[in-house]
Structure formats: C-alpha cells, structure tokens
matplotlib code that plots the C-alpha trace (Angstrom):
import matplotlib.pyplot as plt

x = [-32.4, -29.9, -30.2, -27.3, -25.1, -25.3, -29.1, -29.0, -26.4, -28.7, -31.6, -29.5, -28.3, -31.9, -33.0, -30.1, -31.1, -34.8, -36.4, -36.0, -39.5, -40.8, -38.6, -39.5, -43.2, -43.0, -41.2, -44.0, -46.6, -44.7, -44.6, -48.4, -49.2, -48.5, -50.0, -53.4, -53.6, -54.8, -57.5, -58.8, -58.6, -59.7, -63.2, -66.0, -65.8, -62.1, -60.9, -61.3, -60.7, -57.9, -56.3, -56.4, -54.8, -52.1, -51.2, -51.1, -48.8, -46.2, -46.0, -46.7, -43.6, -41.3, -41.8, -39.5, -37.0, -34.0, -34.8, -35.3, -34.2, -34.2, -37.6, -39.2, -37.7, -39.1, -42.6, -42.6, -41.6, -44.1, -46.9, -45.6, -45.7, -49.2, -50.3, -48.9, -50.9, -54.1, -53.9, -57.1, -55.7, -52.1, -49.1, -47.6, -44.2, -43.2, -41.7, -41.7, -39.6, -37.0, -36.9, -36.1, -33.5, -31.8, -32.2, -30.7, -27.7, -27.2, -27.8, -28.1, -25.6, -23.1, -25.0, -28.3, -26.8, -25.5, -28.8, -30.7, -28.2, -28.1, -31.5, -34.0, -32.5, -31.7, -34.6, -37.6, -37.4, -37.4, -40.3, -42.1, -41.3, -42.8, -45.9, -46.7, -45.5, -43.4, -41.6, -37.8, -37.6, -39.9, -37.9, -34.6, -36.3, -37.5, -33.9, -32.3, -34.4, -33.6, -29.9, -29.8, -31.4, -28.9, -26.0, -27.3, -27.6, -24.1, -22.8, -24.6, -23.1, -19.6, -19.9, -21.1, -18.2, -15.8, -17.2, -16.7, -13.2, -12.3, -13.8, -11.7, -8.6, -9.3, -9.7, -6.4, -4.6, -6.0, -4.9, -1.5, -1.3, -2.1, 0.5, 3.1, 2.2, 2.5, 5.8, 7.1, 5.9, 7.7, 10.9, 10.7, 10.2, 13.3, 15.3, 14.3, 15.0, 18.5, 19.1, 18.1, 20.2, 23.3, 22.7, 22.0, 24.6, 27.4, 26.4, 26.0, 29.2, 31.1, 29.4, 30.0, 33.7, 34.1, 32.0, 34.1, 37.4, 36.0, 36.4, 40.0, 41.0, 39.3, 41.7, 44.9, 44.3, 41.5, 42.0, 41.5, 38.5, 36.9, 37.5, 35.8, 32.7, 32.8, 32.9, 29.9, 27.9, 28.9, 27.9, 24.5, 23.8, 24.8, 22.5, 19.6, 20.0, 20.2, 17.1, 15.3, 16.0, 15.1, 11.8, 10.9, 10.3, 7.4, 5.6, 3.7, 5.4, 3.3, 4.5, 8.2, 10.3, 13.8, 15.2, 18.8, 20.2, 21.1, 24.8, 27.1, 30.5, 31.9, 31.0, 33.2, 36.1, 34.0, 32.9, 36.5, 37.4, 34.5, 35.8, 39.3, 37.9, 37.2, 40.9, 41.0, 43.6, 41.8, 43.6, 41.8, 43.3, 41.7, 43.0, 41.7, 39.4, 35.9, 33.1, 29.4, 27.5, 23.8, 21.9, 21.3, 24.9, 26.1, 24.1, 25.0, 28.7, 28.6, 26.4, 28.7, 31.8, 29.8, 28.7, 32.1, 33.7, 30.9, 31.7, 35.3, 34.5, 32.1, 33.6, 37.1, 39.2, 41.4, 44.3, 43.9, 41.7, 42.1, 39.4, 40.4, 38.4, 39.5, 37.8, 37.9, 36.2, 33.3, 33.0, 33.9, 35.7, 35.3, 37.6, 37.6, 40.2, 41.3, 43.9, 41.3, 39.8, 38.3, 40.3, 39.6, 35.9, 36.0, 37.5, 35.3, 32.0, 31.2, 31.9, 33.4, 36.5, 34.4, 32.3, 29.5, 28.1, 30.9, 30.9, 30.0, 26.3, 23.8, 21.9, 24.9, 26.8, 23.6, 22.7, 26.0, 25.3, 21.7, 22.8, 25.4, 23.0, 20.3, 22.4, 23.7, 27.0, 28.5, 29.9, 32.2, 33.6, 35.8, 39.2, 42.0, 45.8, 45.7, 42.2, 38.9, 38.1, 34.9, 35.0, 32.1, 31.9, 29.4, 28.9, 29.2, 26.4, 26.3, 29.0, 29.5, 26.7]
y = [30.2, 27.4, 24.1, 23.3, 20.5, 18.8, 18.7, 17.3, 14.7, 13.7, 13.2, 11.1, 8.9, 8.3, 7.4, 4.9, 3.3, 3.1, -0.1, -0.1, -1.3, 1.8, 4.1, 2.4, 2.4, 6.1, 6.5, 4.5, 6.8, 9.9, 8.5, 7.8, 11.5, 12.8, 9.5, 10.5, 13.7, 11.9, 10.2, 13.5, 15.4, 12.7, 13.2, 10.9, 7.4, 7.7, 5.9, 2.1, -0.6, -2.1, 1.4, 1.6, -1.8, -1.0, 2.3, 0.7, -2.0, 0.7, 1.9, -0.9, -3.0, -0.1, -1.3, -4.3, -2.4, -3.0, -6.6, -7.6, -4.7, -6.5, -8.2, -5.0, -3.1, -5.6, -5.5, -1.7, -1.4, -4.0, -2.2, 1.2, -0.1, -1.4, 2.0, 3.7, 1.3, 1.3, 5.0, 5.1, 7.0, 7.4, 8.9, 12.2, 11.1, 7.7, 8.5, 4.9, 4.1, 6.7, 5.2, 1.7, 2.9, 4.6, 1.4, -0.8, 1.5, 1.7, -1.9, -4.1, -6.6, -5.6, -7.5, -6.0, -2.5, -3.1, -4.5, -1.4, 0.9, -0.6, -2.2, -0.3, 3.2, 3.1, 1.0, 2.1, 5.9, 5.4, 3.0, 5.6, 8.2, 6.1, 5.2, 8.6, 10.7, 12.9, 15.9, 15.9, 18.1, 15.7, 12.8, 14.4, 15.1, 11.5, 10.4, 12.8, 11.9, 8.2, 8.8, 11.3, 8.8, 6.1, 8.5, 9.4, 5.7, 5.1, 7.9, 6.5, 3.1, 4.5, 6.6, 3.6, 1.6, 4.4, 4.6, 0.9, 1.1, 4.0, 2.0, -1.0, 1.1, 2.7, -0.7, -1.9, 1.2, 0.7, -3.0, -1.8, 0.8, -1.8, -4.1, -1.3, -0.4, -4.1, -4.4, -1.1, -2.4, -5.7, -3.9, -1.6, -4.6, -6.2, -3.0, -2.7, -6.3, -5.9, -2.8, -4.5, -7.6, -5.4, -3.3, -6.2, -8.5, -5.9, -4.7, -8.1, -9.3, -6.4, -7.0, -10.8, -10.3, -7.8, -9.8, -12.9, -11.0, -9.0, -11.6, -12.4, -8.8, -8.0, -10.3, -9.3, -5.8, -3.9, -0.8, -2.7, -4.4, -1.0, -0.2, -3.4, -2.5, 1.0, -0.6, -2.8, 0.2, 2.2, -0.6, -0.9, 2.8, 2.8, -0.1, 1.5, 4.7, 2.7, 0.6, 3.8, 5.2, 2.0, 1.4, 5.1, 4.2, 2.0, 4.9, 7.8, 11.1, 12.6, 9.9, 10.2, 12.8, 13.8, 10.9, 9.9, 10.5, 7.3, 6.3, 7.3, 6.5, 9.2, 7.2, 4.3, 5.8, 5.7, 2.2, 1.1, 2.7, 0.8, -2.5, -1.6, -1.2, -5.0, -5.6, -6.4, -4.3, -2.7, -0.5, 2.2, 3.4, 6.0, 6.6, 9.4, 12.3, 11.7, 12.5, 12.7, 9.4, 8.9, 8.8, 5.0, 4.3, 6.3, 4.0, 0.9, 1.6, 1.9, -1.2, -3.3, -2.4, -3.0, -6.5, -7.4, -6.5, -8.2, -11.4, -11.0, -10.7, -13.6, -16.2, -15.4, -15.8, -13.1, -11.3, -8.2, -6.6, -3.9, -1.5, 0.3, 3.0, 3.8, 6.9, 7.1, 9.4, 6.9, 4.8, 4.0, 0.7, -0.7, -3.6, -5.3, -8.0, -10.1, -12.8, -15.2, -18.5, -17.4, -19.8, -22.7, -21.9, -22.3, -25.8, -27.2, -26.4, -23.1, -23.9, -21.3, -21.9, -23.4, -25.7, -23.1, -21.4, -20.0, -16.9, -18.6, -18.5, -16.8, -13.5, -11.2, -11.8, -12.0, -8.7, -7.2, -8.2, -6.9, -3.6, -3.1, -4.1, -1.8, 1.3, 0.0, -1.5, -5.0, -7.0, -10.0, -12.0, -14.9, -16.0, -13.4, -13.9, -14.9, -14.8, -13.4, -10.5, -8.5, -6.0, -3.7, -1.2, 1.7, 4.2, 7.8, 10.3, 11.1, 8.5, 6.0, 3.6]
z = [-7.9, -8.3, -6.5, -4.1, -5.4, -2.0, -2.2, -5.7, -4.6, -1.7, -4.1, -6.5, -3.6, -2.3, -5.8, -6.1, -2.8, -3.7, -4.9, -8.7, -9.3, -7.4, -9.5, -12.8, -11.9, -11.3, -14.6, -16.4, -14.7, -15.9, -19.5, -19.2, -18.6, -22.1, -23.4, -21.9, -24.0, -27.2, -25.2, -23.9, -27.2, -29.7, -31.3, -30.2, -31.5, -32.3, -29.1, -29.3, -26.7, -28.9, -29.1, -25.3, -24.9, -27.5, -25.8, -22.4, -23.9, -24.7, -21.1, -18.7, -19.6, -18.5, -14.9, -15.7, -17.9, -15.7, -15.0, -18.7, -20.8, -24.2, -23.7, -22.5, -25.5, -28.0, -26.4, -26.3, -30.0, -31.1, -29.3, -30.6, -34.2, -33.7, -32.2, -35.3, -37.5, -35.6, -34.5, -32.4, -30.7, -31.8, -30.0, -31.2, -29.6, -28.5, -25.1, -24.0, -27.1, -26.1, -22.6, -23.8, -26.2, -23.3, -21.2, -23.9, -24.4, -20.6, -19.5, -22.6, -23.7, -26.4, -29.2, -28.0, -28.2, -31.7, -32.8, -31.6, -33.1, -36.6, -37.0, -34.8, -35.0, -38.7, -39.9, -37.8, -38.5, -42.3, -42.0, -39.9, -42.5, -45.3, -43.3, -41.9, -44.9, -42.6, -44.0, -44.1, -40.9, -39.1, -40.3, -39.0, -35.7, -35.5, -36.0, -33.6, -30.6, -30.5, -31.2, -28.3, -26.0, -27.1, -26.5, -23.0, -22.1, -23.4, -21.2, -18.2, -18.7, -19.2, -16.1, -14.1, -15.3, -14.5, -11.0, -10.5, -11.8, -9.5, -6.5, -7.5, -7.9, -4.5, -2.9, -4.5, -3.2, 0.2, 0.2, -1.0, 1.7, 4.3, 2.9, 2.9, 6.5, 7.5, 5.8, 7.3, 10.8, 10.2, 9.1, 12.2, 14.5, 13.0, 13.3, 17.0, 17.6, 16.1, 18.2, 21.4, 20.5, 19.9, 23.1, 25.4, 24.0, 24.2, 27.7, 29.1, 27.6, 29.2, 32.5, 32.5, 31.7, 34.5, 37.0, 36.4, 36.9, 39.9, 42.6, 41.6, 41.4, 44.7, 46.5, 44.6, 43.1, 44.9, 42.8, 39.5, 41.1, 41.8, 38.1, 37.1, 39.1, 37.5, 34.1, 35.0, 36.2, 33.1, 30.8, 32.6, 32.4, 28.7, 28.0, 29.9, 27.8, 24.5, 25.5, 26.4, 23.0, 21.2, 23.1, 22.6, 19.0, 20.1, 21.9, 20.4, 20.1, 22.9, 25.3, 24.6, 26.2, 25.2, 23.3, 23.3, 19.8, 17.9, 18.0, 15.2, 13.8, 16.0, 19.1, 18.1, 20.1, 23.3, 22.5, 22.1, 25.5, 27.1, 25.8, 26.9, 30.4, 30.4, 30.2, 26.5, 24.6, 21.6, 19.1, 17.1, 13.8, 11.5, 8.0, 5.8, 6.5, 8.0, 5.5, 5.7, 6.0, 5.6, 8.9, 8.6, 7.8, 10.8, 13.2, 11.1, 11.3, 15.1, 15.5, 13.3, 15.3, 18.5, 17.4, 16.2, 19.5, 21.4, 19.5, 20.4, 24.1, 24.1, 21.8, 20.8, 23.9, 22.3, 23.9, 21.7, 19.0, 16.4, 15.0, 11.7, 9.9, 6.4, 4.8, 1.0, -1.5, -1.9, 1.2, 4.8, 5.3, 8.9, 9.9, 13.2, 13.8, 16.8, 17.6, 19.1, 18.1, 14.8, 12.6, 15.0, 14.9, 11.2, 11.5, 14.2, 12.5, 14.2, 17.9, 20.1, 22.3, 25.1, 22.9, 22.7, 19.6, 17.5, 15.3, 12.0, 12.8, 15.1, 14.8, 15.4, 12.2, 10.2, 11.7, 10.5, 7.0, 7.1, 8.6, 5.8, 3.1, 4.4, 3.7, 0.3, 1.6, 2.0, 4.9, 5.0, 7.9, 8.4, 9.7, 9.4, 9.6, 13.2, 14.4, 13.1, 10.9, 10.2, 7.3, 6.2, 3.4, 3.8, 1.0, 1.8, 1.3, -2.4, -3.0, -5.7, -4.7]

ax = plt.figure().add_subplot(projection="3d")
ax.plot(x, y, z, "-o")
ax.set_aspect("equal")
plt.show()
C-alpha cells in the first residue's frame, strides 16, 4: 500500500518545523540501536569500560551535528578510529560516520567538504583495509557507503539552494508584478485625468462662450439666443456622457452598466458642428480614404482635435478655424489651425489675448503630445501663417511605425 504524497509532505513539513536538537537526538538514538548489538552478543569479558566510552563517543556528538558539523565530524571519526583499534567491542558498520559525512556534504563549508572528500573518504578506507585485512569486496563496500552518503548530502544541499533560489525568484516576480500594477494604475490615472481635462475644458469653454453671448443675443436676436442655450444644454449632456464613460473605468465591471463607447476620429465631424454652434466658423476638410486606426489612436485623434479647438475658443480670440484630416498609406495627419493670437502668444512669453495663460504651456498642449506619443505618433504646435497651428501624426494599424 503506497503512502499518499500529501501525508508524506505533511510529515516532512512537521520535521522541518521541529526543534533540530530533538530531531538529531532521535537520529543519535536510532544510530545507537545497531550499536547495542555487539554489547549483547560479545562473549563475557570482551566488553570494557573504555570500549563503552569510545562507542558512546561515536554517537553522542550527533546531537550537535547541525550546529557544529565539522567539529562533530572530527570527534566522531576520532572515536571511530579508537573503536576500531580497541575493538572491545567494535562496530560492524560505522553508521555515525556515514551520518557526519552526509552532514558535512550538506552543511559544511566548501573547504570542509573538499577535505572530507579527498582526505577522509580516500585515506580512511585504505587505512581500514590495511588494519582489518578486509577483502577486496569488503574494501569496495567500505568505499561505496561513504561516497553514497556524501552524494546524498550534496543533493540535499543543492536542493535546499534551489528552493531558496526559487523563493527569491518568486519574491522578485511578486515585487515586479506589484511594480507593474502600480505603474499601470498610475498610467490609468493619468489617462483618466487627461480625459476629464479634455471633456470638461471643451464643454466649459463652449458653455462659457454661449453664456457670454446669450444676454446680448436675447435682446437683439431671440432666435439665436435660443440656439445658444440649446448649445449649452447639448455641451452639458455631452460632457455628462463623457464623464460617465470615463468614471466608469474606476468602477468594477459588476457596477458598470452600458458604457458609452470611447470617441473616435469619425466623431470629429460632430465635434466641429458643436464648436460651430458657438458662433465660431470652423471648416472641416478630409483628404484621402479613411483607413483602420488602432483603438488608442482613434480616441487620441478625437481628443487632440478637441483640445486644439478648446484652446482656440479659450485663448485665441479667433474669427475662424480649420480642421484638416489627411489620410495616407501609413498615417493620419491631423491639422487644426486658426487665425487668432497664436503668433502674439509666442512673442509675449505665453500670455493669452487677455493677459491670461497662453497656449505655449499648460496641461492641454502637453496632453496632445502625450496622446500622440502613446500611440506611436508625434505632435507639434506653434504659430502658423496667421494664427496658431496644431499638427499630429498618428500611425495606421499595421502602418509604417
């Protein structure tokens, strides 16, 4: 009947957690059992007090074999040699010698292991052969046993080192996994922060422009004032939908209902229409045939145009703007230009038309660069021919980048 592996593993674990002195004391007692046979079978007068002391000296030090392996080994071998010389009674097989050989191979220092291999194992058996007049078969048996004990001790030490290495590797992998998770969480927070900035900045800019124009239009052109309020409501609803989608990423899947799909390049036309509703003439030109973009690039393209138009509304004091999409075999080139105060902002150190922050700093333009770089593209911005220009290049799916 075979022993279940789980039961054997449990026994091994209990032995590892037991006090080593208890385990080694039990081992010494086990070695003492065959040692008692010569005392029981020796003829009268053959057992001497010195013989008893010498035989006990081969066993008792085993209790401290893990604490001082080399010292214990030396003591055991000295007493074993004396037992072989005195032989009253002798030992048919030096079990304690095999135990210390195993211990030195398992826990001894490198020089101690080499000493036992080359001096003890290769010198003591020939000496025993000469003293005891062993036959060749007995001599080979005497050589085989200590070599086997040494090999088993070496395997135990190697296995223990492997277990330690595996544990260290597992700890390193766990630290790496935690670092990756922290980095991914930071990247996700930055992405959500960027999305919220884009959504709120654009919606608020549209609403502010319309709210400022509303009172004037209400007195002079009531119909256009109604349209301004419609644009404010539409911008608010759009912002709420976008925020719902963005904040949905912070909830678990079980808490999130039907999520609004992320914006894509195809939604740029509706975005342009929304900005037109503020009263700013915005042209949209598309050259080439639309091609597949990676999912991240789809959202990045929309956000880049959204941020560029938001900056135009907030800072440029422009009278018109133009959005251009150029599709090539390898990339999509997005260009947003206006005729506002971009060139003046470059001269006055980054101030906008009203003395506020200009478009040469802030999180918006930095976000444009980051979004383009995240999907393998590039972005550049600066004064154009008459105002300000933002240009981004996004690689197509399976494109040249």
